N, C-alpha and C positions, 0 to 999 in steps of 0.2 A: 504493499499500499504505500501510498505518497508519503506518509508522516514516518514510515520506517526508512525510506529511501533519503528523504530530505528532513533531518530533525529540526523542525522548528522548535523555537526556547518554549518552555512550559509557559503557561499563560501567567502565572504570578510574578515570571521574571520582568516581563515588559521591558523597559529601557534601562533595567539594571546592570546588565552585563556590559553594555555599551558605556554607561556610566562608568563603571568600575575599570574598565579596560581605559578610559579616557580617550577613546575615538570612536567614530560612528560607523567604521567600517574595518573588519576583521577576517583576515584569511587563515584558515586552519588546515592543516595538513595531518592525515592518519593513513594507516594502512588501507582503509577504505576509500580513500580519494582525497581530493582537495575542495574545501568548502568555502565560499567567500558569503560572509553575513554583513549585512548593511541596514542602517535606519536613517541613511543620509539623504536627503531629498535631492541634492545634485548627483549622486551616484545612482539613485533610482531612476532619475529622470534620463540620464544617460543610457542605462540598460533598456529602460522601457521604450525609448525612441530609437534605438538601433536593433529593431527585430530580426534583422538577419543576422547580426553578429550575435545577439542573445537571445535564442529562440527559446520557446517552451519546451521543456523536456517531456515529450508526448508519451515516452513509455512510461511515465508515472501515471497517465490518465488513462492507461489502455483497460484498467477494470471498469471503466464507467461505459464502455461499449457494449453493454450486455444486449441491445437491440441493433447496433450498428454504429458506425464511425458518425462522429458529432463534430462541431466547429471547436470543441473544447480540446478533442485530441487528435488533431492533425495539425500539420504545420505546412510552410512552402504553397506550391501551387494549389495543392489541395484544400488547404486554409482559405484562399482566396475564393476558390468555388464555393466553398460552404459559408463564408461570410456573406458573399455576394447574394445567395439565396436566402439566408436567414434574416437578414438584415431587413429586407422589403417588408415582412410583416409587421414590424415594428413601426408602427404610423400613428398620426393623431387619430384616425377614425378607431383604431384599437383602444386607444387611451380613454376615448368617450366611453367604450365598454367597460374598460377597466375602472373607471372612476363611478360609474352607475352601479356595477356590480359590487364592488366594495363597499358602496353605501348599503345596497340591499342585504349583503350578507351579514354586514355589522349590526343592522337591525335584527336580523333573524337571530342571530348569535345573543344578543341581549335579550331578547324576548325568550330565547332558550334558557339561559342563565338566569335570569332575573323574574321574568313573567311580567305581565301587566300591571299586577296589583302590588306586589313587593316593592319596597325601596331599596333593598341591598341583598347582597348573596355573597357567601365566601365561595371562594374556589381555591382548590388543593393545587392542581396541576394547569398552571397557566399555559404551559407550553402546548400542551394538547390543544387547549383552547384556541391559541393563535394557529396552530398548524392546521387546524380544521377550518378555521375561518380562511386562511391564505388559499389552502387547497380548493375551497369551493369557489373561490374568486378566479383563481387560475383555470378551474375547469370550465368555466362561461367563457372567461376571456380569451382562452386558449384553445377550446375545443368546441365552444357553442353547446354544452351540455350543462345545465344548471341543475347543482345539488343543494336541495334545499335541506333544513335541519329538520330534525325528527318529527316534531309535531306541526311542521308546516306542509300544506298542500298533498297530505297523503303520502309523504316520504317519497316523492318522485325526484328523479333526475331527468330532465327533458330539455329539447332544444328550446330556447329563448322564445322565438317565434313558431308554434306550432302550426301557424296557417301557411308558413312558407316551405318550399322544399328544403329539406335539409337531408333527407337520407338516413336519418336517425330516428329510430322507433323510440317510443316512450317506453322507458325500462324501470320496473319497481325497486327501488334502491334502497331499503331501510339502512340505516348507516351502519347498524350493527350486525344485522343477518338479512340474508336473502339470496335467493338464485333466480337466474333468467335464463331464457332458452338459449341453449348452446353454450352455457358458461356455467361453472360452479361457484363462482363470486360476484356480487353484483358488481357494477360498475364503481359506485362509491368504495365500496369494500376495497376493490382491486387498486384503485388508483391511491387510497388511503395507504393500503399495506407496501405497495411496491415503493412508496416514498419513504415509509417510517421503518420499514424491515430491511431496507436497501443493502445494509453491510452484508446481510448473509449471501446475498447476491454477488457482491464484490469479491468476497474473500474465497467462497467455496463453489465448486462445480454444481452448476444447477441442476444437473442430473442425479445428484445424489441428495439435495436437501430433502425430499420428501420423505427420504428413510430415517431422517434425524430425529432424536428424543424430544426435541424443543419445538413447541407450538409454533412460536413465531419464525422458524426457519422453513417448517412446513407451509406456513400460511405464506410466507415470501415466495415460496416455490410456487404456489398455486397463483398467487397474485401475478408473478411473472407470466403466467400462461395466459391467465384471463385476460390482463391489461393489455398485453400484445395482441391478442385475437381482438379486444374493443379497439384498438386503434387501426388494427389492419381493416377492419369493418368500416370505420371512420374514414379512412384513407381512401377505399375504393367508393363509398358512397359521395365523398366530397369531391373527389375527381370526376366522377358521373355527374354530379351537379354542375360542377365548371364546364363541362363540354355539353350540357345541355341547352336548350333553344330558351329555356325559362330561366335561365340563371341571368341575375342581374347585378351590377356593380355596387348597388346599395345594400346586397346581400355579402355575406362572406367578410364580417368584421373581425372573425376570430383568427388567432394566430395560425392555425393548423390549415384553415382553407388559404390562408395566404401564403403559407409555406409550399403547399402544394402547387398554387398558383405559380409562385415565383420559381418553383422547381421546373415546371412545365416551359416557363419562358426562358429558362437557360438553355433548354436543348436547342441544338442547332443540327441541320442536316449537313452531312458530308458526303460529297460526291465519291462514289467508289469509282475510280478510274478504270479498271477492269471491268466491269460488269456495267457502269453507266447508273447504278441505281444508288439510292441514298440512304442513309442508315444514321441512326442517332449518334450525335457528336460525343465526345469525352466529357463535356460540360454538363451533361445529362445527370440528374438525381435519381438515384435508386431509390425504391421504397424502403430499404435498409436503412440509408442516410436519412430520409425523413422520419423512420422510426427513431433513429439515432438522436436527431435533433429535438424530436417530440418529448423524448425521454430527458434529454438535457433542459428543456423547458421546466418541467415539473422538478427536477433535482435543484437547479439553479434557482428558479424562479420562487418556488414553494418553501424550500429550505431557508435559504436566506432571509427571505420576507418574514416567515414566522419566526424565526430567531430574533430579527430586529424588533418585532411587535412584541415579543415576550420580554425582552430587557427594556423596552419602552415602558411598559406598564409597571415592571418593578422598579425601575428607577425614579420614575415619578410617584411611585407609591411612596419612596423613599426620601423625596425631596419635594416637599409640598409646596414649598414657595414658587418652584417652577411649574408646578401643577397648576397653581391658581392663575398665574400669569399665562399658562397656555389657555385656561379655560376664558380669562377675559379677551384675549386674542380671537378665540374662535367666536366669541359674542360681537366682536367687532367687524369681523369678517363677513360673517354670516347673517347677521342683524336678526337673529332670532327667527330665521326662516326654517321650517321643518326640512328635513335631508331628501324629501320628496320634490321640493323647490330649487334645490342646490343644482348648480350649471357649471359644467367643466369649464368652459371658455372664460365665464366670467370669475369663478371662484377660485381654481387651483392656483393661479400665479399668484394672488396676494396672499393665500395661504402657506404657499410656498416662500415666499419671500420675509414672512414675519416669524413669530414665535413658533409656529406649527413646524415650519420648515428647520428652524434652530433647534428643537428638540429631535428630530430626524438626525440632522446632520451631527449633534452632539451624542447620540445613542452611537451612531456608526463609527464616531471618532474613539469613543471610549470602549466600545464592544464591537469592533468589526467581525462581519460575519467569518472572516477566514483570517487564521493564525499568519499566513503569508504567502508570498506569491514565488513561485519556482521559477528559475529560469536557468540557462545551460550556456557555455562558452564551448561549441564543439571545435573552434581554433584558439590558438592564443590571441587576445585581443589586449588593447590600451584602453585603461581609464584614467580620467583626472580625478585624483582624491585629494582633498585639501590642497589644491593648487599644484601637485606633482602628478608627472605622468607615471602611471604604474602598469604592470603587464600582469593580466589575469591567465594562468597557465591554461593549455588545452584541456578539455574534458573537464573542467572546474564547475560545479553545481552551485548555484548561486540561490541565497535565500534573502527575499526582499521581507524584513521584519516588520508587517504592517503594525500591530500594536505598540513596537518600539518607535518607529516614525511617528505615530499619531502621539506619543508623549515626550517627543525630543524638545527640550527645551531650548536648543540652538537654532530650531525652526518654525515655533509657533510663539505668539505672544503669551506671557502669562503672569502673573501675580504671586504674592505668598500664600502658602496654604491657610486655608480660611480657618482651620482648628489643627494646629500644630501636633496637638495632643493626642487627635484621633485620625490620623492619616489613613487615606484608602490603601496605599501601597507604600510603605515607608521606604524600602530598598530603592524603589524605583524613581519617586519622585518627591522626596522629604523636602526638597527646598523651593517648590513651586506648586502651582494649583492644576497642573495638566493632569494628574492622578484623579482629581475630582471631576464628577457630572455636574457640568454647569452650561446648560443650553444658552445662557444668556452672554457668553463670551462670543458668539456668532451674530449677535444684534450690533449693528451700526450705530455709531453715536449720531450720525447725520441723517436726517429724514430723507428716505429713498422714495422713488415712486414705484409702489408694490404692485401695480398693475402693469407695468412695463414688461415686454417680453425681448426687448431690444438686446439684452446682455446674456440671453440664455447659452449662446455659445461660448465656451472657455477660451480665454486668451492664452497665448502660448506660456505667459509665465504663471498662470493660475492652475489649480488643481481641477481635476475631473469631479463632476458630480454635485458641485455647490449651487445654491440659488443666487441669481444675480443680485439681490437685495439683502445678502448676507454676507459676512466677512469671507474673503476669499484667500485661502492658505495658498503658499507658493507650491508650484509644481513639485510633484514627488514628496510632498509632506502628508498628502491626506489621500489614503488610497482604498477606500471602500468597494469602489468599482474598478480597481487597478487603473492603467492609464495608458497612454499610446495606443497604437493600432490594435490591440488585443483587449481593451476596455471592454468592459460589459456592454453589451449591447441592449441589455434589458434594464438599465439603469432608471429610465424615464417611466417604464412599466412599473416597477417597484416603488419608486417615488409617489406616483400617482396612487398606487393602491394604499401604502401606508399613510399616506396624507388623508385620505378619504376616510379610512378605517378609525384614525386617531381623532378626526373631527367628529365623527359620529358619537364616538364613547364619550368624549369629554364635554358634548355640547350639553348632555343631559346627566352624566355621571361623574363621580370622581372614583379614584382608587386608593385605598387604604391598605396597609399592611394588616392582614389577618392575625387576630391575637387568640385565635380559639385554643392555641396550645397552653395558653396560660390563663384565660380568664374566659366565662362563658358571656353572652350578650346581657344577662340578667346582672351579671357582676360587674360589668363594664358600666352599665347604666347607674349603678350605685356610687361609682368613685368620683372622688371630686379631681380638679384639674390636675393637682398633682400626681396623684395617683395615675390618672392616664397618661400623664406624661413619662412615667416611669415605665409603664407597660409597653407604649408605644417605642421608647428607646430600647427596651429588651427586644422588641421585635425587630427594629432595625439592626441592632447588633448581631443578631441570627442571621438576617439577611445579608449583611456585609460579610461575614464569615464564611455564608455558603459562596457568595461571589467570588472570594479570594482562594477557596481552597478545593472547590467541587466543581471548578471549571476544567473542561477538556476540549480538545481539537479533534473531533472526528473527522466529517466532512466539514462542517463549520464548528465555530467554537459553541459548544454547549455546556449546560450544568447537567452532571451525571451523578444519578443516584442521591438526588434532592431536590427539594421543591422549595419555593418561597411563596406561601399561599398568600393571595390578595383578596379585598372584598371591594365589589363593586357597590359603590353608595351614590343613591339620588344627591344631586347638588342641593345643598342646604340641610341634609340630613348626615352630615359627617359627624364622626364621634370624636375625633381627634384634631384639636386646633394646632397642626404641628408647625405652623409657620414660625421660623426663627429657631425651633428646637434642635 
């Protein structure tokens, strides 16, 4: 696996090794090879901008090709072909769908968790909730199949517009159980399992998983078969639809339809000189390649978004001042309008350019989805390190350390720690506030036009993926979506989705750290302010300890074998006045 081949630093190390070494770039040699570790914005930018000199080590990603090759696992001319085909589906028409579906699924989720009458509800496994919400959103925006929450619309997954030809029949998809004709698992179960149990599919031969004694391994084996079958049915149906006389350009806003359309447009006819006949040229996309990229959409789009949402809720529950400022911003941007009246064209940009975008940017800085970005030097290359020309030896494996770069005090504005006696990560950032979660660091002092889209494209000097109305880090310092030619093409998709979900949640609700482990609701009601503060601080200390000690980098940065429970609370019904605590 990638993390066995390229040993990124443990999560709790962060910037500490570079701080202790007194340098931002380190070259290590061992019997297993040469490794270059860097948290330097300048070095990172040189490496990411010279794609041919420092390509992606694709052998580290071969395990992802369980359905076929994808853009993440190829390089050179093959990568250019994949990139050309998969870029086209990501467009403003699709982002409208993402916006609308994010709003719909979040409303359904809140109804499922809290109900229509209750004012609050505690939740133990936040990651599962955000995972299901993100998965349901990407199912609609990615494949035009809506997955509703269990008590909604008879548990059906269906095409969004049943009156239009989509080629996909309505399937009964109870989220927990259910079979459909020709499948052993429902669509919803298959897509959820293939994304959450995926490590079984990556590590072991898929032909033997069904014999394993572990239920999750057997479930992964069946999900691999069923989801693949569902996808092949969809590809066939959507291809027939695209080639039919009833197809309209107003249809097909989902990514899969546009991926198939882009693949078809990439084919060209090559004249056979010996026979005079034509045949499909080398640029044609195979069904396996469509499948591989469709699976990549699930892995990259669902896993990372779910993780960002998970940590956004936890961090906002721990930092109430920032949460209150976020809620005030939502009130200003949406003016009290219900989500059904929100408009992507009108509302997304001002939301992205204000406190909502600042929260997203800070979550991505503080807890980036991936621990690092691997590169490789197939031949000896020169790099400028601290003003000196240095040679990177042939076959050097390179680790761009994302969490360390995000906490590098040499390339980020910073102040003193807000509480030197209670540091988040004392070994990494004991002299600055870069170890702290503080969304306000992204807000500019000058008043910006938050409705403007003029600066949406990054300049050469600024980092990839930041809002034009917020602070723009220097290039190479901020890497949640990587940068350069191989930067994440789903960046905007994810930003639209997360902004929509956060806005719906915090318009009506807040999140608190759940204290059920230490006190019942009845006991909390009888407490005075000082007792409540003591209780909340105990919950916050527990959450901080888990964030420090229970993080692991699997496919993405995740909390393992631990949960930080939270409580959704209707605004005005909060139990802990934790501002300033």
